[in-house]
N, C-alpha and C positions, 0 to 999 in steps of 0.2 A: 625255616624249613617248611615247605608246603605240605599239605595233607598227602599228596601223592609221594613225596619224598619219604615221609614217615612210613607210608604203606610199603614202599619198596625196601625200606631198611628193617622192617619187622620180620623176625624169624622165630622159630621155636627154640628157645634157649634151654639147654639141658645140662649146663655146667655154669655155676655161679661163683663169683669171687666171694671170699669171706669178708664182706664189707657191708656195714649197715646202710640201709636206705634212709636218707635224710627225711625228717618230718615234713618239710615243705614240699618235697617231691612226692611223698606218699599222699599228702593232702590233695595235691593237684591231680594225681592219678585217680583218687577216690572221687574227687569233684567231677572228673570226666564221666564216671559211671553215673553219678547223681543226675547229670544233665542229659542222659540218654533218653530217647523217647520210649514210651511203653504203651501197650494196648489200653485204650480209654484213659490214659494217663494215671493208671492205678498204682504204678511204681511198687509192684509186689516184691521187688528184689530186696535182699538183705545180704550184706557182705561181712563175713567174719574174717578179720585181719589177724592172722596167726603169726606171732613172733616167737612164742614159747618153743624152745627146742624140742621138748618132749611131745608137745602136741603136733609139731611139724613132723617129727619122727613117726608118730602114729598115723598121720595122713599119708606119709610116704609108704608106710606098711599097707594101708588100705588100698593104695594105688599099685603096690608091688613095684614101685619105681623109686629107688633110693635118692635120686637127684632131687625129687620133690622136696624132701626134708633138708636138702643142702642149701636151698635158697633162704635168704634171711627172713623172707615173708612168704606165706602162702595165703592167698585169698580164696575163701570158699564162697562161691557165688550161689546163694540160696534163694529158693522161692518160698515166700510166706503163704502163698495161695496157689494151689495147683488145679483148681476146679474149673477155671474159665477156659473155654475153647472158642477160637474165632470161627466165624461163619464158614471159613474154608476148611474147617476140621483140624486145624493145627492148634495145639495147646498154647495159650498166651505166654505162660511162664517160660517156656523153652525159648521162644523168640525174644522176649523181653530181656532175659538173662544173657542171651547171645549178643544182643546189641550192646548192653551195658558192659559186658566183659571185653568185647572188642574195643570199646571206648577206652577201657583200662589198658589193653594191650598197646593201642596206638599212642596214648598219652605216655605210657612207660617209655616207648622208643623216643619220644620227644624229650624225655627227661634223662636220656642216656642209660635207661634200664632195659631189662628184657623180661619176657614172660614165656609161658608155654601152656597151651590149652591141655588140661588133663580131664578126659572124660572116662578113662578106664580106671575105675576104682570101685571098691565095695561100698555101696551106699550106707549100709548099717554101721560098718566100722568107721567110716568117715563121720557120720552123724554122732556116733558115740565119742569120737575124738574131740569134737567141738561142742558137745553138749546140746546138739539141736533137738528140739522136740519132735515127736512123731509126725506131726502134720507138715513139717518142713521137708522140702526136697533139696538136696545139694545138686545143682545142675552141672557145675564144673568146679574143678580146683585149678588155681592159677598161681604157680610159683612166681615170685617177683624179686628181682635183684639185679646186680651188675653182672653182665655176661662175662664169662671167663674165656669165651671162644669168639672167633670171628664168624661173621655171617657166611654160611656156605652159599654156593651158587643156587639161585632159585630156578626150579624147573616148572614152567607153567605152559599149558596149551596155548597156542596162538588164538587171538580173538576170533578169527574165522572159524575155529573149531568149536567155540562155545557160545557164540552169539548168533541168533536168528532174528530176522525182522519180520514182523506182522504175523507169521504163522510158523508152527513147528515144521521142521523138515530134517531129513537125514542127510 
């Protein structure tokens, strides 16, 4: 499967089969995150892989989205350092975690798994659920498991609506 094939097959999975994720598949998904680029190669990301049903339930409650806890795994994408900002004014940890988590999402598809980006959650409740120290920020939660639904049709703007060459124009 090409990278573009994987990208085309990726969708936000909100219903998961009650089936464990095999260790070798999980390891490849996590390896994809480890190989992601990061600002100044600092690799400030940390990933808390949550399998415990009670902790998953607490994360689902923090997100106000029950399906989060129904996935056999929830990965908390965490930043160990939130202090660095790129010259362009964007915090490094946000970009670094986004890249690494999308590597997770794409490798998951290649493994026959699904994910969903969860950014709507209570930070303090999620940190309490996983026991994260005060200085750590959870950037995203990502349920991981076997999809119980088929991919819905994708609706995307045509390239001509989103791409400009050389200069911004309306």
